[in-house]
C-alpha positions as CSV (number, residue, x, y, z in Angstrom):
1,V,6.2,0.8,30.1
2,L,6.4,0.6,26.0
3,N,5.9,3.8,24.9
4,L,5.7,3.4,20.9
5,E,2.4,4.7,19.3
6,P,3.0,4.2,15.5
7,H,1.0,6.0,13.5
8,V,2.2,4.0,10.3
9,L,3.2,0.7,9.6
10,K,5.0,0.5,6.2
11,I,5.5,-2.6,4.4
12,D,8.4,-2.8,2.2
13,K,8.6,-3.7,-1.2
14,S,10.8,-6.9,-0.5
15,I,7.5,-8.2,0.9
16,T,5.3,-7.0,-2.2
17,R,7.3,-8.1,-4.7
18,P,6.6,-11.6,-4.6
19,L,3.0,-11.2,-3.6
20,G,0.6,-12.9,-5.7
21,D,3.2,-15.8,-6.1
22,S,4.2,-16.4,-2.5
23,D,1.7,-17.6,0.0
24,R,4.6,-16.4,2.8
25,A,4.7,-12.9,1.2
26,A,0.6,-12.9,1.7
27,R,0.6,-14.0,5.5
28,M,3.5,-11.6,5.9
29,V,1.4,-8.8,4.7
30,A,-1.8,-10.2,6.5
31,S,0.4,-10.3,9.8
32,I,1.8,-6.8,9.5
33,I,-1.7,-5.5,8.6
34,E,-3.4,-7.0,11.7
35,L,-0.4,-5.8,14.0
36,A,-1.3,-2.2,12.9
37,R,-4.8,-2.8,13.6
38,A,-3.9,-4.0,17.1
39,L,-1.9,-0.6,17.6
40,D,-4.4,1.6,15.6
41,A,-2.3,2.2,13.2
42,K,-2.5,2.6,9.4
43,V,-0.6,0.5,6.8
44,L,1.4,1.6,3.8
45,A,2.3,-0.8,1.4
46,E,5.5,0.2,-1.0
47,G,6.9,-1.2,-4.3
48,V,3.5,-1.6,-5.5
49,D,4.2,-2.2,-9.5
50,S,1.0,-3.4,-10.8
51,A,-2.8,-3.0,-10.9
52,I,-3.2,-6.8,-9.6
53,K,-1.1,-5.8,-6.5
54,A,-2.7,-2.7,-6.1
55,T,-6.3,-4.1,-5.7
56,L,-4.7,-7.5,-3.8
57,L,-3.3,-4.9,-1.1
58,R,-6.2,-2.9,-1.1
59,D,-8.4,-6.0,-0.5
60,M,-6.2,-7.2,2.2
61,G,-7.0,-4.0,4.0
62,C,-3.7,-1.7,3.3
63,D,-4.8,2.0,3.7
64,M,-2.2,3.3,1.4
65,L,0.0,2.2,-1.4
66,Q,3.1,3.5,-2.9
67,G,4.8,2.4,-6.1
68,F,5.9,2.7,-9.6
69,F,2.4,1.6,-10.9
70,F,0.9,4.9,-9.8
71,S,3.9,7.1,-10.9
72,R,7.8,7.3,-10.8
73,P,8.8,9.9,-8.9
74,A,7.7,13.4,-9.6
75,P,6.7,16.7,-8.5
76,M,3.3,17.0,-6.4
77,S,1.8,19.0,-9.5
78,R,2.2,16.2,-11.9
79,L,0.7,13.8,-9.3
80,H,-2.4,15.7,-9.0
81,A,-2.6,16.2,-12.8
82,T,-2.3,12.3,-13.3
83,L,-5.0,11.9,-10.6
84,R,-7.4,14.0,-11.9
85,D,-6.9,12.8,-15.8
86,D,-6.8,9.1,-14.8
87,A,-10.2,7.4,-13.4
88,D,-8.8,4.0,-13.2
89,L,-5.9,5.2,-11.0
90,R,-8.2,7.5,-9.0
91,A,-10.6,4.8,-8.5
92,L,-7.8,2.7,-7.1
93,T,-6.3,5.2,-4.7
94,E,-9.8,6.0,-3.1
95,F,-10.1,3.7,-0.4
96,S,-13.2,3.8,1.6
């Protein structure tokens, strides 16, 4: 009996880095998203460094995005202020 019930599958930045230039990276992302859906888990993509990648990953079905496009490491209070002040960034982070 397999007792694994992941809540989130995380896509490593080594996979997202070539996204947009690599069909293989796109296939890997799509496969991870498909696996997550089969497990009723969310998908977090790390290493998002551009608006293009953020949009691509969102459109592919990622639930959460993380990376330097959004912010360098910072205190939570600074993140809240950034989201409050930046409508474009807020729109990318508000998935429906």
